[in-house]
N, C-alpha and C positions, 0 to 999 in steps of 0.2 A: 839305776840303769841308766847309763849316759844317754842312750838313744831312745828313750822313753817318748819323747816328742814325735820322732818318726814313727814309732811303734803306734801311737795313738792316733797319728794322722792316717795310717793304714786301717787301723780297725774302725775308725769313724767313717771314713769314706766308702770302704767296703759294706759296712753296714748300711749306710744311706743308699749304696747302689742296690743291695738286695731288697731292700724294702720298696724302693722306686719300681722295681722289677716285678714284685709281687702286687703293687698297686696298679702296674701296666697289664697284668693278667686280668685282675679283677675288673678294670674298665673295659678290657676288650670282652670279657664274659658278658657284660651287660651291653655291648654293641657300642660303647664309647671309644672309637677308634681314634679319635683326636686326643683324647685325654691319654690313651693307652701310648700313643707315640710321643707325647710329652714327657711321660714318665719314663719311656725307654731312653729318651735323650737325656734325662736327668741322671739316669742309672749310668749311662756312658761317660757323662761328665764327672760322676762321682768317682767311677772307675779310673779315670784320667788323674784325679787328686790322688787317688791310693797309689798309682803308679808313680807319680811325682815323688811321693814320700819315700816309696821303694828306692827309686832311682838315686835320690839323695844318699841313702845308706850304702847303695851298692858303688856309687863313686867314691865314698869314703873308703870302701874295702878296696877297690881297685887302686886308691892312692896309698896304700900300704896302712892304713889306720886298722887297727884290731877292733872288729866288731864282735860284741859280746852277744852270743846266741842263747837266750834263755828262753823260759816258757812264754814270756810275753811275746817275744819275736815270733815264735812257732805259732802262738795264738794268732797273731796279726796276719801271718802268711797263710793260716788255714782260712780265717776270714775272707782274705782277698781271693784265694782260690775258689772258694764256694761262690763268693759273690760274682765272679766271672763266669762260672758255670751256669748259675741261676739266671744272670742276665741273658746268656745265650740261649737258654731253654725258654726264657720269657718271650723272646723275639719269636721263636718259633710258634709259641702258642697263640701270640697276637696274630701272626700270619694265618695259622688255622682258623682262629674265630674269624677272621676277616673273610675267608673263603666259605666258611659255613653260614655267614650272613648273606 
């Protein structure tokens, strides 16, 4: 697949974002709010990386390049959407743990 580098960029960054979001929740649960905020920041940065990879692909498509949509691309997009949703929820959990503390 010609766009495998883009696909892998999305998958790796999205996975990193989701892992960091999980770590943020775990830190907040322990009352480690500075660490939780740091992990949320890292999750956001990883999402930006994933979006850059995605934007590269979208730019090529907008320029008329045929983009192959295969199982890897679908998998990458699934990872990205899950990571975005999970990071959004992690932010809410961290805020909730702060209020409970």
